[in-house]
N, C-alpha and C positions, 0 to 999 in steps of 0.2 A: 803312420804318416797318411794324411788325407790329401789327395790331389784335387785341385779345383778346376772345373771346366768352364765352358762358356764361349769357346772359340772353335774354329774348324782346324786351323793350322797353328802349331806350337814351335817355338825355337827360332822363329824368324821375326824379330821385333821391328825391323825397319821395312816399311812399304815404299816402293819407288814408283811414282807416277811417270809413265813413259810417254814421250811424244810418239806419234805414229810415223815411223821412219822405215827406210830400206837401205840407208847407207851402212857400210861395214862398221861393226862395233868390235874393235880389236881388244885384246886383254889390256886392262887399264881403263878402258871406256866404262862409264857408269852403267851402261846397258849390257855389259858382258859380265855374267854372273861370277866368273872366276876372279874378277877384280877384288871381290870382297873377302875378308878373312872370317866372315860369319855368314849364315844364311840370310837371304833377303826375299821379299815378295815383290813381284812385278805386276803392274796393271797398265795396259795401253789405253790411252785416252784417244778414241777414234776422232779423226778430223784435226788433231793437233799436230799439224805439219811444222817443220822448222820455219818455213817461210811465214806461216800464219802466226806463230808464236813470237818470232824474233822481229820480223819486218812489219807485222800488222798488230803488234802488241796484244796478241791472244784475244782479240775482240770476239765476243760471242761464245767463248769457251769455258767461262767460269762454271756454269752449271754442270758441264761434262766433267770437269776436274773434281768438283764436289761429289758428284755421284760415284766416280771411280774411287775417290778417296774413302768414301763411306763404305764401299764394298770391301776394300782392303782392311779397314778397321774391323768390320764385321767378321772377316776371315781370320784375323789374328794380329794385324799390325798394331804395335803400340806407339809408333811414331811414323810420320809421313815426310818424304822428301820428293824431289822431282828431278828430271833430267835436263832442265834448262834454267840457267841463271836468270834469264829474262822473266821468269815467272815470279820474281820478286814482287811484281805488280799485284799478285794474288795472295801475298803472305797473310795479310790481316783477314781476308775473307775466308781462306781455307782454315786458318787457325780457329776462327769463330765457328765454322760449320762442322768440323770433323771431331771435335771433342778430345783430341789427343795432341801432343806436341807436333808442330809442323816446322820444317826447315826447307823452304821452297828453293833457296838460292845460295850458292857459294858466296855471293856478295855479303851475306849476313855476317861473315867473319871479319869484315874490314875494320870495324871499330876496335875489336879485340886485338887484331894484328897491329893496328896503329899504337895501341897502348904498350906493346912490347918493344917498340923501336926507340932508339936514343933520340935526344933532341936534334932537330934539324933534318930528320929522316922521315919519309912518308911512304905509306903503302900505295901502290899503283895497281890498277885493274887492267889485265890483258883480256880483251874480249874478242869474240868472233866477228862482231860488227860494231865498230865504234859509232858509225852514223845512226845506228838503231838504238844504242844504249843512251837513254835520255836521263836528265837529272831526276825525273820521277822514279825510274827504275832504282836509282841509288837511294833517294831519300825515303822511299817506301820501307826500306829495311835499315834505316839509321845511318846511311853512308853520306858524308858531306858531299854536296853537289859539285864542289871544286876538286874532288879527288882526281888525280891524274889517270887518264884512260888512254889505252893504245889498242889498236885493232890489228887483226891478221888479214884484213881484206886485200892488202897489197901483195899477198903471196900468190903462188901459182896453183895451189891445190886445196889446202885445208878448208878455208871459208867457202869456196865454191862448192866442193863436194857436199859438205854438211848442209849448207843453206839451200842448195838446190836438190838435196836428197838424192844424190847420184849413187848408183850401186857398185861403183868401183873407186877404191882409194889407193893412191900411191903413198904408202906409209913413209917412205924416205923423203918424198917431196913435202908431205905434211909436216914432218919433223923439221925440215929445213925452213918452212914457213914460220913455225913457232920460234925457232932459234933466231931467225933474222928479225922477227918482230920484237922479241925480247931484247935483242942487242940494240935495235934502234930506239926502243923505249928507254933503255938505260942511258944511251947516249944523249937523248933529248931531255932527260930529267936527272940532273946530277944529284938531286936529293933523294932519289929512289932508295928505299931501305928494304923493301920486300915486294914481291909480286904475287898478286891474287889472281888465279885463273877463274874468270867468270864462267867459261864454257866447260861443261862436264865432259866433252869429248877431247879436251886438252890434256887430261890426266896421263895418257901414255907418254907424253913428252915432258912431263914436269921435271924429271931428272936431267934432261937435256937443257932446259931453261936454267936450272940451278947451276949446271956445269958452266954454261957460257957467261952467266951474269955474276955468279958467286953470291947471289942473294937468296934468302929464304923464299921458298915457293909454296904457296898454299893453294889448295884445290877443294873440290867437293868431296874428294876422298878423305882429306884431313878433317873436314867438317863432319861428314857422316860417321866416320869412325869415332870421333869424339861424342857425337850425338848418341850413337848406339851404345857406347860404354855407360851412358846414364840410364839406359833402358834395361841393360843386362850387365850390371856391375860384376866384376870378377869376384869370385868367392875364394878366399884363402884358407888354408888349413889352420886349425886351432894350434896355438903355440904349445 
């Protein structure tokens, strides 16, 4: 057997481009390494604050994301993803620049989820900031602009802590925000057939959203686990 080299790190096929943050990242959050059932690589993009990426459409940050992505590919990543669904705006540019498969945003799952649903049912997007999620964020990754969208801004904790990058998070209050937003979303859209969590910090509460709505809940974790399985397919014993 001959082993082939060319990388620095082996066994971590997914590289995660991180926003520069200080808010708590609890288990289930994309930036908490124990969230993943496989090794991952992390790289922080300096200057990419939640406010700048979400509220300011990541203006002026493309080159920094490309540079960080190239460094991770050089180190060993076979595929790249990010920690913010709003980076769907960079999908085409990062895929062109990095030379490996790129999955910038949880939003990319929406067309596939829609194809799973029975007639008369629609996938809806639960986002950290409805006012900031524009039709461009959706259409950049193939999501119809009229897709139902609901935000968590009306809550007491989750959106405020993440978007303002605060260093303290009341987890129970954040969970309550997600549950309330999901319940209100379902009540407002009788045709809702599945919920797609735009925000990568919502993953710790996905089971709570599923419990209160009874709907399938998709997140960046479901997306990246699927993505990773293509880069490191399971090997089965010979019959």
